[in-house]
C-alpha positions as MATLAB code, in Angstrom:
seq = 'MTCPARTQCANSVTRPRALALLPTRELHEIQMRNRLDQQTEEWQRRYAIRAGIETTLSQNVRTCGLRRTHYRGLARTHVQLVLTAMACNLTRVAD';
ca = [
     346.758   82.031  115.284;
     350.130   80.784  114.138;
     352.078   82.048  111.274;
     352.114   79.535  108.366;
     355.709   80.731  107.486;
     357.033   80.404  111.021;
     359.186   77.449  110.272;
     360.914   79.417  107.656;
     362.130   82.135  109.975;
     362.197   80.694  113.539;
     363.399   77.609  115.038;
     361.130   77.275  118.054;
     357.530   76.498  117.952;
     356.538   78.109  121.234;
     359.174   80.864  121.806;
     359.221   84.212  119.609;
     361.926   84.914  117.313;
     364.826   86.117  118.924;
     366.997   89.013  117.250;
     370.793   89.496  118.023;
     371.993   93.036  117.759;
     375.599   93.678  116.824;
     377.663   96.276  118.777;
     377.789   99.706  117.513;
     380.907  100.645  115.267;
     382.312  102.577  118.265;
     382.225   99.776  120.680;
     383.459   97.299  117.972;
     386.558   99.776  117.516;
     387.163   99.916  121.117;
     387.000   96.065  121.272;
     389.420   95.759  118.483;
     391.869   98.193  120.088;
     391.678   96.444  123.320;
     392.329   92.952  121.653;
     395.469   94.502  119.832;
     396.717   95.910  123.187;
     396.245   92.559  124.778;
     399.047   91.149  122.462;
     401.633   93.387  123.841;
     404.225   92.142  126.405;
     403.681   95.082  128.638;
     399.862   94.351  128.953;
     400.530   90.625  129.551;
     403.019   91.514  132.257;
     400.571   93.661  134.038;
     397.855   91.051  133.598;
     399.924   88.406  135.206;
     399.591   90.110  138.269;
     395.870   90.220  138.302;
     395.793   86.668  137.224;
     397.493   85.599  140.450;
     395.066   87.195  142.591;
     392.134   86.146  140.660;
     393.190   82.550  141.327;
     393.300   83.247  144.999;
     389.929   84.966  144.952;
     388.321   82.156  142.993;
     389.773   79.747  145.520;
     388.175   81.641  148.359;
     384.771   82.028  146.825;
     384.621   78.313  145.906;
     386.027   76.748  149.212;
     385.200   79.284  151.883;
     382.146   80.789  150.664;
     383.658   84.427  150.300;
     380.827   85.666  148.064;
     378.503   86.476  150.946;
     379.093   87.489  154.413;
     377.612   85.968  157.497;
     377.816   89.108  159.461;
     376.404   92.635  159.547;
     378.613   95.447  160.117;
     381.898   96.438  158.531;
     384.074   95.321  161.697;
     382.705   91.811  161.727;
     382.733   91.342  157.975;
     386.623   92.348  158.084;
     387.072   89.783  160.682;
     385.396   87.218  158.443;
     387.604   88.258  155.546;
     390.648   88.010  157.632;
     389.865   84.679  159.013;
     388.992   83.397  155.423;
     392.344   84.701  154.109;
     394.058   82.827  157.086;
     392.149   79.627  156.131;
     393.194   79.957  152.635;
     396.868   80.345  153.608;
     396.779   77.328  155.789;
     395.075   75.269  153.113;
     398.008   76.216  150.678;
     400.742   75.427  153.313;
     399.029   72.069  153.954;
     398.949   71.329  150.193;
];
């Protein structure tokens, strides 16, 4: 049996009503402090280093399938990662 007032409180006919909970006050304060810290020059200088490696990792994941290994064992996985890094470097030199 459907509720006669459903159209007043939910947009979907088939799905149940969804409730979005806001973060706790403590979490909100932590987020606000972090956002203020991100505006400082020192934080931006440190993040620039990370941004450089994130680009490299993203390229390896997209072009070389770095997200999954094709081998079992640490030694073989290490060889795959080294060869993937070499392929990325060769690609960058060619570009």
